[in-house]
N, C-alpha and C positions, 0 to 999 in steps of 0.2 A: 711853124709860130714864131711870133718874131716878143716873145716874153725874155723879159732879162734875170735866168734860171732862181740868178742871188738876193734878188729881188722881192718885197713883199709884192701882194694883190695892190697893193695902194700904193707905191712906189710904181710899175708896171703903169696903175691906175693914172697916174700923174705924169709922164712924162707925154700921156699924148696932147697937150695941150702945153708946155710950157718950153720957149726957147730954149731957158737953159734950165741951171740948178733949181729946183723944190728948196723950198723952205717945209719945216713941218706944216705949219697951217696950212698950204700949198695940199701937201700931199692927204691931208685927212679932210683937207672938205670933195675931195674929187674921188675918194674913196665912199662919201659917203653918197654922193651922186651918184656912181656907181651900185653901193646898195642899193639904195630907193629902184632902181632901173631893175637890179635882181631879182629883187622881192616882187616887180610887179608879174614880172617873165616866172615864177613859183621856183628862183632857183633862192639855195641859200650858203654865201659865201664866208669865209670868215678874213678880211684886207689884212691884219697881220700875221697869214701866213704865206709864208713861200713857199716863189712860181716851181722851186723842182720837190718839192713835195706833192704838188695835185698831177690828177691823175691826168690822162690824153684828156679825156673827158671832161674835166675839171678846168684844161689849160685853154681848149677848143668855146667856152664856155668866157672866160675870162676874156679870152680877144675878142669876144662879140661885144660882151657890156666896153671893152678900148674900142672898138670901134661906134662904141652908139653914143660913151662917153665925149669923144671926141667932137659929134654932133654931125658926122656922116652923112651927107644928104642923097647919099645909094649906098645900100652895101648890096654887094654881087655876091653868093655863094655858089662854090665849085663844091658841090663833094662832100656840103657841111658834117652831115651825120658819118661818112667812109671811116673815119678811124675810130667812133665808139663802140662801145663793147650793146650787144641787146638792149639788156638794163639801161643805158644810159639816150 
């Protein structure tokens, strides 16, 4: 994972597109975009939650949302479900 464990989910989302430090407004805007993307995928996320408190499956979803929020043109997944439990 490329998440910063001491950051919130929203702060991790803000890191995707910002060249420098993010303001609170930037973090909130990036989080709102990612929450909408999560909802479209049927996922529920709390952007204020610290990454260190997430399960491996939740971290995987945050990574996917980060990639989508960065407006990637192509995503290549190499066994994205390998670390997930059967329920996830």
